[in-house]
Each structure stands twice: as C-alpha cells, then as structure tokens.
C-alpha positions in Angstrom: 50.9 -58.9 -33.3 52.5 -56.0 -35.2 54.2 -56.9 -38.4 57.2 -54.7 -39.2 57.8 -55.4 -42.9 56.4 -57.8 -45.5 55.8 -61.4 -44.3 55.3 -64.4 -46.5 51.6 -64.1 -46.6 51.8 -60.4 -47.7 54.4 -61.1 -50.3 52.2 -63.8 -51.8 49.2 -61.5 -51.8 51.2 -58.7 -53.4 52.3 -61.2 -56.1 48.7 -62.2 -56.7 47.8 -58.5 -57.1 50.5 -58.1 -59.8 49.2 -61.2 -61.5 45.7 -59.9 -61.4 46.9 -56.6 -63.0 48.1 -58.5 -66.0 44.5 -59.4 -66.8 43.6 -55.7 -67.3 44.6 -53.5 -70.2 48.0 -51.8 -69.6 48.0 -48.0 -69.4 49.0 -46.2 -72.6 51.9 -44.5 -70.9 54.2 -46.3 -68.5 53.5 -45.2 -64.9 56.2 -44.1 -62.6 56.3 -46.5 -59.6 56.2 -45.4 -55.9 57.0 -47.7 -53.0 54.9 -46.7 -50.0 55.0 -48.0 -46.4 51.4 -48.6 -45.5 50.1 -49.3 -42.0 46.6 -50.8 -41.5 44.3 -52.8 -39.3 43.2 -56.2 -40.5 39.5 -55.6 -40.3 37.2 -55.4 -43.3 36.1 -51.8 -42.6 39.8 -50.7 -42.7 41.6 -52.9 -45.1 38.8 -54.2 -47.3 39.6 -51.5 -49.9 43.3 -52.3 -49.8 42.9 -56.0 -50.5 40.2 -55.4 -53.2 42.5 -52.9 -54.9 45.5 -55.2 -54.7 43.6 -58.2 -56.0 42.1 -56.2 -58.9 45.4 -54.6 -59.8 44.0 -51.1 -59.1 47.0 -49.9 -57.2 49.5 -51.6 -59.6 48.0 -49.7 -62.5 48.6 -46.4 -60.7 52.2 -47.4 -60.1 51.7 -47.9 -56.3 53.7 -50.7 -54.6 52.7 -51.1 -50.9 55.0 -52.4 -48.2 52.3 -53.6 -45.8 52.5 -53.3 -42.0 49.7 -54.8 -40.0 48.7 -53.4 -36.6 46.1 -54.3 -33.9 44.7 -50.9 -33.1 44.5 -47.4 -34.6 46.6 -45.8 -31.8 49.4 -48.3 -32.6 49.4 -47.5 -36.3 49.5 -43.8 -35.7 52.3 -44.1 -33.2 54.3 -46.1 -35.8 53.8 -43.3 -38.4 54.9 -40.7 -35.8 58.1 -42.7 -35.4 58.7 -42.4 -39.2 58.1 -46.1 -39.8 55.1 -45.5 -42.2 54.4 -43.1 -45.0 50.6 -43.7 -45.1 48.0 -45.5 -43.0 44.4 -46.6 -43.0 42.5 -46.7 -39.8 39.0 -46.4 -38.2 37.4 -43.6 -36.2 40.7 -42.9 -34.4 41.7 -40.7 -37.4 39.6 -37.9 -35.9 41.7 -38.0 -32.8 45.2 -38.2 -34.0 44.8 -35.9 -37.0 43.2 -33.3 -34.8 46.4 -33.6 -32.6 48.5 -32.9 -35.7 49.7 -36.5 -36.2 49.3 -36.5 -39.9 47.1 -35.2 -42.7 43.9 -37.0 -43.8 43.2 -37.3 -47.5 40.7 -40.2 -48.1 37.7 -41.7 -46.4 36.9 -45.4 -46.7 33.5 -45.7 -45.2 31.1 -45.0 -42.4 31.5 -47.6 -39.6 27.7 -47.9 -39.2 27.6 -51.1 -37.1 31.2 -52.2 -36.7 31.2 -51.3 -33.0 29.1 -53.4 -30.6 28.4 -53.7 -26.9 28.2 -57.2 -25.5 27.2 -58.2 -21.9 26.9 -61.3 -19.8 23.6 -61.7 -18.0 25.1 -64.4 -15.8 27.5 -61.7 -14.4 24.7 -59.3 -13.5 24.2 -57.2 -16.7 21.0 -57.6 -18.7 20.4 -54.1 -19.8 22.1 -50.7 -20.1 21.0 -49.6 -16.6 22.8 -52.6 -15.1 26.2 -51.2 -16.3 26.3 -48.5 -13.6 29.2 -49.4 -11.3 30.4 -52.2 -13.6 33.6 -52.7 -15.5 33.6 -52.5 -19.3 36.6 -53.6 -21.3 37.5 -51.8 -24.5 40.3 -50.1 -26.3 40.2 -46.4 -25.5 40.7 -43.7 -28.2 39.2 -46.0 -30.9 35.9 -46.5 -32.7 34.7 -48.8 -29.9 35.4 -46.1 -27.3 33.4 -43.4 -29.2 30.5 -45.9 -29.6 30.5 -46.8 -25.9 30.4 -43.2 -24.8 27.4 -42.5 -27.1 25.6 -45.7 -26.1 25.9 -44.9 -22.4 24.8 -41.3 -22.7 21.9 -42.2 -25.0 20.6 -44.5 -22.2 21.1 -42.0 -19.4 24.2 -43.6 -18.0 27.0 -41.2 -17.4 30.4 -42.6 -18.6 31.8 -41.6 -15.1 29.4 -44.2 -13.6 31.3 -47.1 -15.2 34.9 -48.3 -15.0 36.5 -48.6 -18.4 39.2 -51.3 -18.5 41.6 -50.2 -21.3 43.6 -52.7 -23.3 44.1 -54.1 -26.8 40.9 -55.4 -28.3 42.2 -58.9 -28.1 42.9 -58.5 -24.4 39.5 -56.9 -23.8 37.6 -59.8 -25.5 39.8 -62.3 -23.6 38.9 -60.7 -20.3 35.2 -60.7 -21.2 35.2 -64.4 -22.2 37.1 -65.2 -19.0 34.5 -63.5 -16.9 36.8 -60.8 -15.6 34.4 -58.1 -16.8 30.7 -58.3 -17.5 30.7 -56.2 -20.6 32.9 -55.4 -23.6 32.7 -52.7 -26.3 34.3 -54.2 -29.4 34.5 -54.0 -33.1 33.8 -56.5 -35.8 35.2 -59.2 -36.2 35.9 -59.7 -32.5 32.2 -60.4 -32.0 32.8 -63.8 -33.6 35.1 -64.9 -30.8 32.5 -63.8 -28.2 29.6 -65.5 -30.0 31.5 -68.8 -30.4 32.8 -68.9 -26.8 29.8 -67.5 -25.0 26.4 -68.6 -26.5 24.6 -66.9 -23.6 26.3 -63.5 -24.2 24.0 -60.8 -25.4 24.7 -58.0 -27.9 22.9 -55.0 -26.3 23.4 -52.5 -29.1 25.6 -51.7 -32.0 26.6 -48.3 -33.5 23.8 -48.4 -36.1 21.4 -47.2 -33.4 23.2 -43.8 -33.5 23.5 -43.4 -37.3 23.4 -41.0 -39.1 23.4 -38.5 -36.2 26.7 -39.8 -35.0 28.5 -41.2 -38.0 32.1 -42.4 -37.5 34.4 -42.3 -40.5 37.4 -44.4 -41.1 40.0 -43.5 -43.7 43.6 -42.7 -44.8 46.2 -40.3 -43.5 49.8 -39.5 -44.5 52.8 -38.4 -42.5 53.0 -34.6 -42.6 56.3 -34.5 -44.5 55.2 -37.2 -46.9 51.9 -35.4 -47.6 53.8 -32.1 -48.3 56.1 -33.7 -50.9 53.9 -36.4 -52.5 50.4 -35.1 -53.1 50.7 -36.6 -56.7 51.3 -40.0 -55.2 48.4 -39.6 -52.8 46.2 -38.7 -55.8 47.2 -42.0 -57.5 46.2 -43.8 -54.3 42.9 -42.1 -54.4 42.3 -43.1 -58.1 43.1 -46.7 -57.4 41.0 -46.7 -54.3 38.1 -45.2 -56.2 38.2 -48.1 -58.7 38.2 -50.7 -55.9 35.6 -48.9 -53.9 33.2 -48.7 -56.9 33.6 -52.4 -57.5 32.7 -53.1 -53.9 29.6 -50.8 -54.1 28.4 -52.4 -57.4 29.2 -56.0 -56.5 28.9 -56.3 -52.7 28.4 -60.1 -52.6 31.3 -60.8 -55.0 33.5 -58.4 -53.2 32.8 -59.9 -49.8 33.4 -63.4 -51.2 36.8 -62.3 -52.7 37.8 -60.8 -49.4 37.3 -64.2 -47.7 40.8 -65.3 -49.0 42.4 -62.6 -46.8 40.6 -63.7 -43.6 41.5 -67.3 -43.2 40.0 -67.7 -39.7 36.6 -66.3 -40.7 33.7 -68.0 -42.4 32.1 -66.4 -45.5 29.1 -65.5 -43.4 31.3 -63.6 -41.0 32.9 -61.6 -43.8 29.5 -60.8 -45.3 28.4 -59.6 -41.9 31.4 -57.4 -41.5 30.9 -56.1 -45.0 27.4 -55.0 -44.2 28.4 -53.3 -41.0 30.1 -50.6 -43.0 28.3 -48.0 -45.1 29.9 -47.5 -48.6 29.2 -44.8 -51.1 30.3 -44.7 -54.7 33.3 -42.5 -55.5 30.9 -39.9 -57.0 28.6 -40.0 -54.1 31.6 -39.4 -51.8 32.5 -36.5 -54.0 29.2 -34.9 -53.2 29.8 -35.5 -49.5 33.2 -34.0 -49.7 32.1 -30.9 -51.5 29.0 -30.1 -49.4 31.0 -30.3 -46.2 29.4 -33.5 -44.8 32.7 -35.4 -44.5 34.3 -32.5 -42.5 31.1 -32.3 -40.3 31.2 -36.0 -39.5 35.0 -35.9 -38.8 34.4 -32.8 -36.6 31.9 -34.3 -34.3 34.2 -37.3 -33.5 37.1 -34.9 -33.0 35.0 -32.9 -30.6 34.4 -36.1 -28.6 38.1 -36.9 -28.4 39.2 -33.4 -27.6 36.6 -33.1 -24.8 37.6 -36.5 -23.4 41.3 -35.4 -23.4 40.5 -32.0 -21.8 41.5 -30.0 -24.8 39.7 -26.7 -24.8 41.2 -25.1 -27.9 38.9 -25.7 -30.9 40.3 -27.9 -33.6 38.7 -27.7 -37.1 38.5 -30.8 -39.2 39.0 -28.7 -42.3 42.5 -27.9 -41.0 43.6 -31.5 -40.9 41.7 -33.1 -43.7 42.3 -32.3 -47.4 39.0 -32.4 -49.2 40.3 -30.7 -52.3 42.7 -33.4 -53.2 39.8 -35.9 -53.5 37.7 -33.4 -55.4 40.5 -32.7 -57.9 41.3 -36.4 -58.4 37.9 -38.1 -58.8 36.0 -37.5 -62.0 
C-alpha cells in the first residue's frame, strides 16, 4: 500500500534517528536543514541505507530531514516523482529505465542487486526446469529488476522470452497468483521469497540473479526530480555524504548492520534480513569512487538501459552518462 506522507511508524523512526544523532559529536558549524520528500521501496537492497543512516544520525548531521513515502514497486515511485509528489527517490534496477526516458537525474548508487531477483517454479504444475517454461505463464512485475532477471535467465537457457506468457502485476499480486496455483512460475525479488517458501514447501528456486553476475550487474540507487536536481545539487551532495557514512558502516559491520535493520522489518526473521543483506553487493564509498571514475557504474547502468529500451522498441540510443551524474559523487566523497 502506498503511503502518502509520514505515518506513525515513520514518525517514530525519524524521532529515533534524531535521538541517535545526539550520541554523536555535533558539527562545529550549525548545518542548514533541508526537508526532502523521499520515495522508496521497503526492501533491504533499496532502503537499507536509508534506515541505517537515519538510525545512526548520518542524515541528521548533514541537515537532511526526510519526509518518507513508501511504495510497492519502482514504477510506482517514479510515477509519483513525475507527478511532483517527491523530490528524491531510491529504487532498484528500474532506475535504468526511467532515467533513460528522462524521468529524473541519477546521482547515487546503493548496491548491485546480485541475488535479489529469483525464479521460483512449482513442479506439481508441470515445471521442473527452465525448458518446461516454454508455453507457460510466469508472473512478475514488468519494468523492474525481476523483469530484467527473468529475461536474462530465459535467454541464458535458450528459451526465447516470446515463448512464455508474462503475467504482469504488482509483486504482491504475482506471488499471490503463484501460491494460489494460477501460474506455475514467478520471477520475484527478496523478501517475497519468504512468503513462497513458507506457503509452498515443495516450490523450487530454479535460479537467482547471481548466476549472471558480474556480466549482467543490475544497479539500484537514487534519483532526483529534474528541477530539484538543477537547483539543489548542494543538498544532494549532503545526502551523498550521509549515505557514505551509513554505507561504510554496513560494509565494515555487515552482521551488526543486518541485525539493526531487523527493527524496520517487523514481519521478517533475523535470518531473512541476513539473507536479504547478503543478496546485495556492497562496496565501500572509496571503492565506489573508483567504479564511478573508471566508467564501470555508467557501463552497468547502460547495459540495463539497453534492455529496457530494446524491450520498449526505442531505437534512438540513450547514453547512461547523459542521465547519471558521476561527477557529483566524485566531488563529494573523499
């Protein structure tokens, strides 16, 4: 369910972040504060940095106050930003689609979604392997990380995507259809695998996205509305600095970071959070700096954009370097 504005849970978390900030040394000079409407997906690979930064006071020390808006899918959060309801967003692999279409400007990468996307099947419904998918219905959410993964998994196993029927819907609806037996396969992202595993002990995970890494890395990250980006690059730099502190804590202390994130995922067990945490590939902020500067980030974004543009029938080349600002990160991170 979309949340338009701060709910009680988010207010409490924001208050906890402010309290956490008091435990850290105050900056020598008072920081000007900026209130930013942030849209996000509530999955570890997308909002893990947000909650870690809020809990540790990282954003507060940079004078960033987030008004949090939770969404179910990347397309939904980009559509909300297009309507002017958000200033900034954090999403998964879908950023390579909407940014390439001119729906914002990218400025920060969270992680590589190494194993967040998974393909599950039901042998009882006639699917035991990839070849069995020909002529079958597969539920997923199109124009998302799961869709990118599904296309690559099919092609890698000599199954043309045209040989299957994709049933498009929200991920919650896709998983529900799979559990109900309406479709024999589902391409999902973590943590929706938990519902499948608990409801269908006989369901089989055929493959996850790690099988295609690093040749087909899918990046998730942050984007800003075009007009907000043009007038607030200083604010975005402060977001990057706060993110870098949270990110490096997650890299140095993965077990502790995963345990701390548990408080934000009340329906998940600690083991589920740890699994989701491991499904993403994190680099230190300095390692990311190298990947920005040598063109790796743009290359990874480009290959996913090419998939989306081809799928949409767009023939005009779109360069990732034109929609993602690598220089802002390089100028901000020491």
